[in-house]
NULO-997888 format. One line per field, with one value per residue (C-alpha): y, x, z; residue in three letters; residue number from 1. Coordinates in steps of 0.001 Angstrom, whole numbers, plus 524288, in hexadecimal, padded with zeros to 5 digits. Each point is the difference from the previous one (the first is absolute). Layout:
N
north	(Y, ...)
east	(X, ...)
up	(Z, ...)
aa	(ALA, ...)
i	(NUM, ...)
! end
This chain:
89
north	(80000, 80D4F, 80A8D, 80E80, 8071E, 80B23, 7F8C2, 7F1CB, 7FC32, 7F63D, 805F7, 7FDC2, 7F4AF, 800B4, 7FBE9, 7F409, 802C9, 7F902, 808F7, 80BE8, 7FB46, 7FD6D, 80DB6, 805DB, 7F807, 8049E, 80E1E, 7FEA3, 7F984, 80AF4, 80A2C, 7F92F, 7FF32, 80E67, 80402, 7F7BF, 80566, 80E1B, 7FE13, 7F92B, 80B56, 80948, 7F7C6, 80136, 80ECB, 80588, 80683, 80DD2, 7FD75, 7F9B3, 80BCB, 808C7, 7F827, 801DC, 7F1BF, 7F703, 7F1BD, 7FCBA, 8060B, 7F759, 7F3E5, 803C4, 801A6, 7F254, 7FA62, 8068A, 7FAA2, 8038D, 80993, 80865, 800A7, 80D46, 8051C, 7FBEF, 806A6, 80C2E, 80118, 7FE9B, 80A1D, 8095A, 7FE6F, 802D9, 80B97, 805F3, 7FF3D, 80385, 80D3F, 7FA1A, 7F71E)
east	(80000, 8054A, 80174, 8007E, 80BBD, 7F7E3, 7F65C, 80369, 7F24D, 7FE3B, 7FEE0, 7F318, 8012B, 7FA55, 7F1C0, 7FB8D, 7F861, 7F406, 80006, 8011F, 7F4D3, 7F79E, 802B7, 7FC4C, 7F387, 7FC95, 8026B, 7F777, 7F52C, 8009B, 7FF19, 7F43E, 7F931, 8027A, 7FAEE, 7F3C8, 7FDAC, 80180, 7F67B, 7F637, 800FA, 7FCCB, 7F41B, 7FB25, 7FF09, 7F2F5, 7FE24, 80100, 80D51, 804F9, 7FAF3, 807AD, 80C1E, 7FCBB, 7FD3A, 7F443, 7FD55, 80172, 80D9E, 803CA, 7FAD0, 80793, 80C4F, 7FDE4, 7FFDC, 80CCC, 80D7A, 804B8, 80A4A, 7F61D, 7F59E, 8045D, 8016D, 7F219, 7FA27, 8085B, 7FC0D, 7F191, 80141, 806DF, 7F55F, 7F561, 807C3, 8010C, 7F143, 7FC89, 7F968, 7F7A5, 7F89A)
up	(80000, 7FC52, 80A58, 7FE0F, 80528, 80584, 80876, 80033, 7FBC1, 7F510, 7F285, 7F95F, 7F6AB, 7F260, 80020, 7F8C6, 7F354, 80573, 80BC1, 7F743, 7F765, 80BFE, 80528, 7F2CA, 7FFDA, 80DCF, 7FC36, 7F3DF, 807E8, 80A10, 7F533, 7F9D1, 80D35, 802EC, 7F289, 80176, 80DA4, 7FB68, 7F4CD, 808EA, 8098B, 7F4D3, 7FC94, 80E0D, 7FE87, 7FBD8, 7F2D7, 80585, 80621, 7F395, 7F883, 8093E, 7FC69, 7F1A6, 7FCE5, 7FF53, 80321, 7F19B, 80040, 80B81, 7F919, 7F3B8, 80832, 80598, 7F23C, 7FC01, 80336, 80DA2, 7FB32, 7F8E4, 80ABD, 804DA, 7F239, 7FC8B, 80BEE, 7FE25, 7F1B0, 80345, 80AC4, 7F6AD, 7F5C1, 809F7, 80556, 7F266, 7FE49, 80DFA, 7FDDB, 7F526, 80937)
aa	(MET, ALA, TYR, LEU, LEU, THR, GLY, GLY, ARG, PRO, ALA, ARG, ALA, ALA, ALA, HIS, PRO, LEU, VAL, LEU, ASN, PHE, LYS, ARG, TRP, LEU, ALA, ALA, ALA, ARG, THR, ARG, ARG, GLU, ARG, ARG, SER, ALA, LEU, GLN, ASN, LEU, LEU, GLU, LEU, ASP, ALA, ALA, LEU, LEU, ASP, ASP, LEU, GLY, ILE, SER, ARG, ALA, ASP, VAL, PHE, ASP, ALA, MET, ARG, HIS, PRO, PRO, ARG, SER, THR, GLY, GLU, VAL, LEU, ALA, ALA, ARG, ARG, ALA, ILE, ARG, ALA, ARG, HIS, TRP, PRO, ASP, ARG)
i	(1, 2, 3, 4, 5, 6, 7, 8, 9, 10, 11, 12, 13, 14, 15, 16, 17, 18, 19, 20, 21, 22, 23, 24, 25, 26, 27, 28, 29, 30, 31, 32, 33, 34, 35, 36, 37, 38, 39, 40, 41, 42, 43, 44, 45, 46, 47, 48, 49, 50, 51, 52, 53, 54, 55, 56, 57, 58, 59, 60, 61, 62, 63, 64, 65, 66, 67, 68, 69, 70, 71, 72, 73, 74, 75, 76, 77, 78, 79, 80, 81, 82, 83, 84, 85, 86, 87, 88, 89)
! end
C-alpha cells in the first residue's frame, strides 16, 4: 500500500471500472428522480400559480416528454413566448 509523505495516510487507489460505472449510474438515477420530482411539484400547483410562472400544465407535460437535458429549455422557451404576448391577453 502506498503512503503519502505528507500525512502518512494511504493514497487512494484507482477505482475499478465497475465501481465507476455504478457511481455514474447512481448519479444518473438521482438526476432522473430529481427531475421527475420537480416536474411533479409543478403539476401540483394550480393553474393561477403556473400562469404567474408563465407556463401552463400543457407546457409541463411537454417538458416531461422531451429529453432530460432540454426540460429547462422547453419551459424557458414557453415562458418567453407567453411573456412576449403578455399584454395581449
